[in-house]
N, C-alpha and C positions, 0 to 999 in steps of 0.2 A: 573254494571260497576265495582264494587269492585272485583268481580270474574274475570272479563276480565283483570283488571290490575294485579291481582295476577298471572294469567297465563302468561301474557307478562313478568313479572318480573322473573318468574321461567325459562322461555325460554332465557331471556337476560343475566342473571347472569352467567350461564355456559359459554356463548360465550365470556364474558369478562375474566373469569378465565382462559380460554384455549387459550388466545391470543398467537400466535406464537412468540417466541423470537429467533432472529438470531444473532449470534456472528460474528462480522466482525473485522478483524485485519490486521495490516500492520507490516511488518518486513523487515528492511534492513539487509540482511545477508552479512557481509563484504566479498567481493571477493569470493562469494559462489562457483564459478567455480573452484577455487583453491583447493576445498575439493575433487577433483577428479583427482589430479595430477598423481597418479600412473597409472591409466587406460589410461589417455591421453598420457603420455610419453611412456608407453609400446606399445600402438597402433601405435604411430608415430615412434617407435623404436629409439627414442631419447636417451633412457637409456635401456640397455639390461642386466645390472648387476642385477641378481636376488636378491641379498642381499639388494641392494639399493632400488629396487622396493618394496620389502617386508617392508622395513622401511617406505617408503613413504605411502604404503597402510595402515600401522598401524596408521600413523599420520592422513591420510584421514578419517579412520574409527573413530578415536577419535573425530575429528572435526565434522563429520556428526552426531555422537551420541549426542554431545553437542547440536547442532542445533535442532535435532529431539526431544530431551528431553524438550527443551524450548517450541517448538511448541505444544507438547502434554501435557504440564503442565496444570492442571485444571484451573489455573488462566489465561490461554491464550486459547489454543485449539479452534481456530475459525472455524466456519462453512464455512466461506469464507475468504481466506487468500490471501493478495496481497504481493508480494515480490519485493524488489529492490536489485540491485547488484546480480541478479540471474545468473543461469547457463544455459546450453543448454537444449532443450526439452528432449533429451535422458538422460541427467544427472538427471534432475528433476524427470523423470519417475522412474529412478533407485532409487533415494533417497526416493520417495514415497513408492515404493514397499518394499525396504529392511529396511529402517530406520523408516518409519511411518507405516509399516505393512498395506499398501493400505488404510490408513485412508481417503484419498481423492479419489473420483471417477473421477473427471475432473481435468486434469493437463494441463495448457496452458502456453507456453512461447511466448511472443509477439515479433514481429520484431522490429528493431531499428537501430540507426546509431552509436552506441557506438564504439569507437576505442579501447576500453579496454576490449571488450568481456562481458560487463555488460548488463544484460537483465532485463526486467520486466516480472513478471509471476503472474498467479492467479490460485488458487486451490479451488475446491468446494467439499464439502462432499457429500456422497450419498443422493439422494433425491432432490438435487439442480440441476437445468437444465440451460443450456445456450440457450437463445432464440435468441439473436442477439449479434453482436460484432462490435465495431468501433475501429480499431487499426492501421489505416493508417496515422495518424497525423504526424508520424515521417518523412513523405515525404514532408511536407509543407516547402516551402522556407522561409528563413529569410529575411524580408524586408531590413535588414541592414547587410552588409557583416560581417562575424565573422571568427575568426582564424581557426575554424574547417572546414568551407566550406560554402555551400549555404543553408544548412538546418537549421531550427530554433531549432528543438528538437534533442537530442541525444538518449534519453531513454524513449520514450513514447510521450504523454500520451496514454493510452489504456483503453477501457471500455468494459464491458460485461453486457448485459441485462440478469439478473438472475431471474429465477422463483423458489421460495421456495417450500418446500413440501406442504404448505397450499394453494399454488397458487398465493401468493403475488409476484408481479414483481417489480423489482427495478434495477437501473443501479449501477454498482460498477466500479470505475475507479482508476487508480494509475499513478504516474509519479515519476521520479527521476530528479529533476530540476538541472539546471546548478550549479556546485559546486562553492565554494568560493576560489578554488585553483587559485593563482595568482590574487586575487581579486583586482579590481580597479573600476573606474567609468564605463568603457566600459563593463566589465564583469557583473557588477551590472545591467546596462541597458539591457544587454542580458538576464539575469535572470528575469528581470521585463517584458521583451517582452514575455518570456515563460509563466510567471504567468498571464499576461493579456490575452493571447490567450487561456490559459487553462480555465480561467473564461468564455470566450466567448463560448468555446466548451461545457462546462457543461450546460450553459444556452441554447445553441442550442439543445443539447440532451434532456433537460427537456421539450422542446417544440415539441418533435418528437412523443409524444403519451403516454409516461410514465414519469411523472414529478418528481418521487423520484430518486434522484441521490446522491450517497455518494462517496466521493473522498478522498483517503488516500494515503500518500506517503511521501517520503523524499523531503521536500521543500528546504532544504539547506539554511534556513534562520530563524532567530528568530523573534518573534513578536515585533513590534515597530521598530523605525528607528535605523539602524546600520550604520557602516562606509560606506561612499560613497552613501548612499541611498537618501540623501537630493538632491544631484546633479544629481542622476540617475532616478528621477521620483517617489520616495516614497518607503515606506516599502513594500518589496516584498510580505509578507503575506497579507497585506492590498490590494495590487494590485490583488492578487489571489481571495480574498473575494469579491472585487468589491464594487460598490455603486449603489444607486438608484434602478431601477427596476432589475438590474443585481446582486444585493447584495446576497451573499450566507451566510450561517450560519457557523461560525467558532466554531466547537464543542470543540476544544482543547484550547480555550482561557483561560478557568479557570485553566487548568493544567499549561499553560505557565505562567500565572500571579502568580500562587502559587509557582513558582520556581522549578517545576518538570523538570527532565532531560529526554530527549529521546535519546540524543547522549551522551554516557558515556565515550567513549574513553579509555576503559580498565583502566589502572593505570595512564594514562596521563590525567591530569585535565586541560590542556591548553584551550581546545575548548568545554568544557562541556556546553550543552545548550539544548533547546527544539526546534527541527527543523523538527520533524515528525508530521505532522498535519492531522486533519480530517475536511473536510468541506462538507456541504450538501446543497441541495436546501432547501428553506424555508419550503416546504411541509413536510420535514422529521424532522424538529426541535423537534416537540412534540413526536416523536417516539423513541428518543434516550435516552439511559441510560447515566450514568456518565462514560465518557471515562477514561481509566486507562492506566498507563505505567507498564509493567511487568518487575520488577527489581529483583525478587527473583530467587532462584535456580541457574541454570547455565547461566541465562541471562547476567550476568556480564562478562562471559568469552567466550560465544558462538559468539558474534559479538560486534562491537564497538557501535552499536545502540541497544536500547531496543525496544521490540515490543510495539505497541500502539493498544488498543482494545476497542470496544464499543459494547453494546447490542442494537439491533434494534427491536422494537416491530412492527410486520407486520401489515399492514392494514387488517381488517377482510375480509375474502373471501366474494364475492358477493353471 
């Protein structure tokens, strides 16, 4: 019996030691599409002056270099990256090729309703495969009329079922929730409707065959009650997390409670807060490392948001 136990231990320990770790990160890149102004304006022949186009191209190059430097920084450098305020499919492919040196093998820009050209995107490093996708939620109607039209969501949510190199499958989702621009009770109710529906979607996806779901994005709300939330149905983050059988795990709660900032606002400190959150299904709670906010290097100048990142330990392969 002792010999059998020793053999089992020898076989089991390497399996634990070699558990696959996956870095998943979220980054709101402010008005990312504007980092491609020179090519956009030249193609549309809006500007034909070569000197002006060269100046714009130089500015675009600097902005894209800053963003790429943040993404590739060892403190971030995610295997799976979700982006808010993204650009077009063609622009993101160009950015990946030129500025990230093809660090990502899969580059996907999701459809949406944004009137400002802002998109959601997801990028996967080599070895990670997309097994399924759910990205049509932007078509869902809003049960309450809103100023933008009949649709509930502007920018997502969108999800991919990802298979890691070890064979671990998990859903990764993102959204860019309704902003607090012109915030009032009605706007807050709208943001809460988005949060409530997103919670439902995550729980629906978790029951579709793969119960590990991680959701990262710009929630546009701080943890705990803020202005108008008492009258509008509660704290938006709490609505997203849910309760009872539908309760999700808020991985970023400790960061928010510690006073960390995910929205830096460059030099303007008026609205500095923690609004970029990570939530998961309960099945993933024990697989998460400590989430971090990336504030070093060029992160303070590349965008008004800081990246938020977490390490996920994959379930062992069957």
